[in-house]
Phi, psi and omega in degrees: 000143180250150172205131178266112181286118183285154171307324177301317174291323176295325177291323179296317182300312178302317183296308187308310179297324183291313182294316182290312180303322181287323192250354189296328184284332186269336185247355181216108185289345181267007187285340182096172177269129174298138186236005186195192176245148176276104184279355186264359186232168171200171187300322180296322180293325179299314186298318185286342193234008180300313185289322185296319189294332186285358185273350185288122179233021186281168179234128180224153169256152185222132180280138182213134175280160189298318182290345180269357198293323180293318175300315180297321179302315179294320180288321175304310174311315181294321173296307188292341175297325177270344180225068194292345178272001183271166181222127179239113181258149183251142168248110191270107180201158179289149187296315182289326177294318183294318176298321176302312181299311176304310183295332182277342186238244176196185189289338179276358177296128177291337181283351171271126182288161171288326181237130178206160179272154178207142171288149186304325183287354177268357192290323183283326171300315181291326181289323180294336183262009180051045180267351191245136174277153178280134181257156170272072191296319179294326175291312177301322181291327178286336182275314180289320179078162177097000180263117178288314184212085194306312186287339176285345177258210180298325176310315183294334177288345178266004182266110181245113181054040173091349182251137174275117183249009175195159177239140186308124180260307179197160172260163181204142176197170181270150174230179183254128171255131180235148168265099184297330180289315177294326174299315178294320182286338185261000180076027182258122181275114180270002185267349181224185183291142189248113181276117181301322184285350179265355185275156169294152186297342173260355180299319175237119181251128176226131181278078193294346180282337179271114186302333175304323175264327179299329178296334176297332178279309186294332174293341175300326179257014180058042178267125178268104177291324168203127183238168171229125173285164182307328179269016173088359180288127177269150176208163176220143175289346191263017167261355174283153170297151183298321177298335177267357173290144179299162189301313190295329180283320172304313177298328175292313177299326176294316184295316175298315182297319178293320174307310174296316184297328179286320175288328170294320174300318182276356180056041175282174177266016184298334184253020180251111189295341177264317183279342191294329183291315172292328176297314182290324180294314180302313183291334181276341178303136179312131181094358184272189187264348188250140184251328187230144180224137175267108184210170177266169184300336183290350179268359186306311181303308183289328178281331179293320180294327179284335181263061178056047184048046177088347180295327184251017183268132174235149180239131179232147172295156188295325183295350182283344173260134179238158171235119184052043175076002176255128187284144175302148172205131186272229177233158166277084177265179180166176175242155177237171170246131184233166177240140181297140186295338179297336179284342185298131180097341174265088191306312182291324170301314180302311175303322176288326178292320182286332175288327174291322179295312179304326185279327181296324179255028171303119185292343174300334188244027182310311183295316175303315178302322178288326182296317185283320192243346191065015181261145187251122184283140182292327189262026173235136186271162187301327186295333176295316176291316184298327187263016185256188179263023169300148175296155185304327186288317187292322179296315178298321179294314181302312177301321183288314177307310181302312177298314182289333179286324182301321184268003185274154170280163180296150177275135177286131191242357180293149192294329179299339184293338179307331181284346180292326188306293184299326184291311178300314190291311180298324187288311185289318178297331183297341181297331179288341174266323177285326181060056176307130180278335176229163176302328177290321176297313181298319182291335178295328178288323173291319181296318179300314182296323178285324178298313182297318179298318184289332180286347181278339186273000000 
């Protein structure tokens, strides 16, 4: 869908950010403490747009999760301060639940919000169903500020067939959580690079059969589970015979096979897709056998509790662990904020929706945003968080995420990649039933599964 953004609406948005950023602390006690500077506005913009901004009288709905509500209320108050005749209603529901409603109905459903959050990997499916309005993302980026190269980051991932269909909400990638007490007891040195193949089989626990975690391992050897060439042709490295794989890919599968074989011999639950989570949690608890976990920042609270209520918790960037000397790397993942396609063509609603998006991700309130949602803004540097009143653990988590994200490859977003999840999981889990005697035998199970997947395209 195409939309031409009028100069009027761009000016309205710019004024909203200026007015809200300057006055939020004095007129709204829930707005939070400013933690940075608004890089997207200046005095001349305010003077040019004050009169225009007072004209917004639109009504929009915004999806919000329960835990985010206080922060969203503050953002809403800042938007309405500049647009007092406008109305912003909240639909309080989980992000995935909301997307399920949208997928099951259509954009006209009143239970589907005008503004909502979505994970980056859903962008193509929603775009194909024409559920999303085109945004003036470059205009938003210039108003919000902090983007060195918008298209090179998460914003570029939301550009589909030339249209920007969402605006970056937060970055996400996996990092390493360590139990320092267990590491000391198990002889794992957390102060230097950690080689996975040198560890005892329980020193680092990874549900490798789950591709969300498994790709952090496969990416170390530059294994393309499913790729797309410029002409749209799909390919997979895992349709090659083991003998034809480059050395680093062979060595990766050798490491993975040895990891499985050790757990299989010890009869642990590491290869049980249901029981492995409880097994890993128990082993990570202080006094347990596990020292390192590959997890996302959303797991900080739970893992902190298990690690002596935070006393034994250490945070490492993902690249501090290597497999055969090659650092782990997850994905440049993240979430975006999108506008319902029904809003397209309704200029005042669109302006209000974009103003709300800009205020939600206003870098002046990055720390409050993290406290409320656990989400890290792409356009805010690590120093903003490091110099804030966040806990020391949270500061380390943010720093590790930012460092790990910078070195990560882009997440594949094309819809066909969705078939990789089950293909990889079923192939790797099959080892426990098949009992391969060699890495070549183990890899043949993976190759067969990916051959079958590729034949479906």
